[in-house]
N, C-alpha and C positions, 0 to 999 in steps of 0.2 A: 529616705532621709535625702536632705537637698546637703551636695557633699563640693566644696570650691578648690578648682584642682590649678598649682601655679609648677612650672619650674623653671630657676635658673638655670639656662642651659649652657652656663660657664664654666657651673661651679664643679669645681674638683680637677678642673684642665690641667694646673698647673703642677700636681701629683706627679703621675711618670714620668713627669721633665726634668726634676729632682727639684722645684721650683718650693716646692713646702704653702703653695697657697696662687690664688691668680688674682687677688686682690693686686690692683695696678699691675700686674704682671703679664695678661691676657695676649699683648705683644708677641712678648719676649716667649711665652708658653707654644702659641703659632710657630715662631720660628724655628723652636728647638724641634716640632713635630706632634705637639699636643693636639690631643683628639677629643672631643667630646664627650663627657664622660655622664650625665646627667640624664640626658636624654632615653638613653638605655635602661636606666636607674626607672624614670619615667616608665614607660613601658613594663616591664619589669613588675611594678605593684602595678598598676591597672589591669594588667594582665592576669594577677593572682587576684583581682577585684571579679574580675568578669569568667572567672574560672567558678567562683564562690556563688556563682548565681546573684550576686548583687546588683541591684539596677538600679540606683540611686540616681535624683536628679542631679547630675553633671552639668556642674556649670566650670565654664574653664577664664583661661585667657589665652590669644590666640597664637598662631605659629609657633616657632617654636617655644613658648612659652606655657605649651599645655592643652593647646588646640592637636598638634600635628599627632600627637604621642596619643590621646584621646581617638580619635579616626583610625590610628596605624593597628590599634587591638579594636575595633570593632563597637565602639562607643559615637552615639550621636549625642556629643556634647552644645550645652546654650555657651555661646561665645560671646561674654559678656563687656573683651575690650581686647586690645590689641597692642603690644608694645609701640613703644613712637618709632623703631625704624626696625622694618625686617630682618636685616642682618643680625645673626649670630652675635655677632660681640658687641651689638650696639643695645645689647638689652640693658639697662638700667637698675638699680636698687628702686628706681622711684617706680619703676615699673613692677616692681615688686609691689613694692606699698600699694600704687594705685590697685592693681589686684586686689589684694587684701581689705582693701575697703571698701570696691567693687563689693567681691562676696558677704561683705558684715551687713553691708545697705540689703544684699539682696535676703539676708534671713539666711546664711546656711548653717549648717547643725555642724560643720566641722571642716573646717582649712587643712588642703592636706599638701604639703609644699615640697620640693624637691629640692636639696640645697645642701647648701654647711653652716655653720655657724651664724655668719654673715647676713645671711636669707631669712635664719630664725629669726634674728633679731628685726630687721626689715617688716618680718609679721609680724614679731609679738610688737614694737613697742607702736605699730598699725594698730592693731586690735588690743591696747595699752585699752584700762578703764572700760571696758566690755567682756562678758564671758563668754564671746565665742571661743571657741576651743579649736587648736592646734593641734598638729600632728607633722612631724618632719622625716621624709625619706632618706636616709644619709647618700647626699653625694659628693661629699666637699673633702679637702685634701683632712683638716683639723676639724674635729667634731666634737666638740670640748660639753655642749649642752645636754641637759639630759632632757631633751624634749621629740627625740629621732626613738622613730623604734630600732631595732637591730638591724634589721635586714627590709628590703622593697615587700616582699611577703609576707615579713611581721604588722606590715605599717596595713598592708590591704586587713588581714587579719584581724587586725583593731579595728577598723574600718567597720567592719561586720557586727564587730560583737560589743561593746562597750559602752556601755549604760551611765556613765560617772563621770566626773571631771576632778583633778586636785591643782593646784597652783605649784607652779613645779620654774627651777632656775635657766634662764638661756644667757650662756656665756660667751665670751668672744674673745678672741688671745691676738694683741699685736702681731701682725706677720712679720714684717722686720725685724721684731725681737725674735723672732722664733728662727727667723733665719739666722739668725745669730746665735742662738744654741738657748734663747732664754723663753721662759714660756709664763708669760702673764698672764693670769683671766682676768677679766673683766668684767662682773654682774651687769649686763645690757638690760636684762628684763626678766619681769614675769611674768608666766604666761597659763591658762587653763589649758591642759594636756589631760586626754583619756587616762582613766586607770586601768595600770595594767600590768603582767609583768613580762609585757614583748618591748620593753623602752629600755633602752642603754642608760646607767648609771651617769650622773656627771664626771667628765673627768677634769680632776683637777690635783693639783701637789696635797698632799697630808692637810701641811700646815693650811692650803684654802681653802679645805673642809671644814678642819676645826674653825676658820675665824669665818666662816660663811655661818657653820650651825651658829655659833658663839652671836655672829650679830643677829639671829633670829631670837633667839633668846633673849638678846641685850632688848631689839626691839618691841615683842610682848611685852617685857618686863615692864619697861619704860609705858605702854600703853595700858599698863595695868596698877595705876600709882597706888589703888587702894589694896594693893594685895601684896602679902609678906612671902619673898624667896627665901627658901633654907636651900643654900646652895656647897652640895660635896665635896668633899676632896677630888685628886686630880686632875690632870694636867688637861683636859677639857675644860673643863670648869674652871679651869687657873684663866682660860682666854676667855669665857664666858663673864668672870670678874673684869678683867679687864676690860673687856670690851664696856661695862658698866661702870667703871669709872674709877674702879681700889684696887689696893694690892692685898686680894685675900690673902687666906692659910692655903697652903699647896695639899696639904695633909690633913686639913681641918673642916668643919662647917662652919659657913659663917651668913650672917641674916639680914638679908638686901630690903629695903621698902622704899620707893616714892623719891631713890637719888639718897638715900643715905644708909649710909654703914650702922645696921644697931647694934652687931656684936661678932666678933672675928676670934674663929677657932671654938664658937660655942661647945658648952656639955649640955647637956641633956636637961638639967633644970633652965636652965640659960634658957633653953629655946621653947620648953615649957611655959616660962614666966614671959617672953614675949609671943608668941602665937594666941591668938583669940579662940579660944575655943568653938565659937560662931564666925568665925572669920573666915575672907579667902588669903587661905594659906597652901605654898604650893612648893614641895619638896622638886629638886633638880640633883638625878643623877646620873654617872656615867657607869657601866661596869667597867667590874677589872679585865682587864684585858688576858684571854687565854682562862679566862675561870668566868665568867661573865657575869658574876655575884652584883645584883645592884643594893642590896642590903646585906648586912652579915659580915663582910671583910671591907675594916678599915676603913666604919663609918657607924661605929656603934652608938655615935650617941644618937644615931637616929632611933632609937626606941620603937617598941612596938607603939604608945604612950604617943611620942612624935609622930609618929607616919598615922595615926590614926586623925589627927588634928589636919592632916592636909592632901591635896591632893599631890599626885607621884608624875614627873616626865623625868621619859629615859632619853639622853640624848649620847650619840657616840659618832664616829668619823667610818667612815665608809669600810675604812681598812680594819678598824677591831670588830666592827660589825660581822664584815665578810670571814674571820677568823672562828666567830661565834658561832654555831648553833640553834644555841639555846640562850637565854637568861635565868636567873636564878635567884633566888631570895631566902634569906636562914637568917630569923630577925629574933627566932627564941620562943614566940606565937606560932603555933602549929595552924591556929586558925585564922589568921594573919596570913600567912605562908600563903596560904588557900585563898583567899580571897583576893591576895595579888596574881595569883596563878592567873595564865589565861594570854590573849593575844592583845599586843598593844601595839601604839607605834610609838617608834624611837625616833625622833628628831636626827637628820644625818647633812641637813644642810640647813642653810636659810631658811627654804619654804619644805623644802623635801622630809618626808619621812620615809619608813620601812617598818612591816608589819614584822613586829618579829613577837617570841610565844615565852612567856617565863612560867619555867616544871618547876 
């Protein structure tokens, strides 16, 4: 494997001294006696990589941005460039971007970076438009994005084992607002990241999560104007309907296609009339919280005849899905229930999905 490795050496310095971040606060952090955190996290990840007998073609950015840590644990890396200044405090976001560009140009299989959400955004924005994957070693104060491994050791395990990637969100927050007690997450980029259960979920508020997944459903719907969408009841689907620009039925089923609301609070007969038996139809439902039913509770108009004419997508907030061990279907058609059973991807964010089983 050809691995690009970089460290934001000042990431996380403001945390232990109560600054809730380091953006624009490095001098204040130093005045309070802050010590670098990221270099130790970098050495932990690289040590775990070495202990796993991994022998990557290791490409780094020089000095405190990767080269020092790699040599400290016994690697002999190829240094593709240096930060503009050797001093720890003078490394910049542009240094990170230059490193990410160089790694991509060198054809790395993965960019492994050590930092926080700001570093993740710099790397992801630089790699935007490419399929070069990235993975974060968490070292920042605020780590809201879903592109980070749970720990440095987990990151090393992912490097040595992943075989496919998926798109995940890079989210950052305004640190000044954060210091005032307000969390305002902002989607900064979408990145290709290894598929693994060793990644953390995106840390968003409940409303932010629903809004994010609603935006994802709406994006997909607008990209498929030929598709008829049958949108089930519930607050999660209400957010989808709002994102699509209409006031839907909160406890009913609505039908939407190509920017037009075809039916509000539709019954089974209306649904069957609107769905093309040979066309492109999709049902979008959310499970009932605490029970996990996607069909058979609260949406009887989604009958077996309707379901059989459609593909099925399930969406749910992370909090709701965390409370459910499995999903269920009770359609009054045992054969259909059996067809629906099995693993499926549940959308939990704009791009993120989670594998969950219908039993």
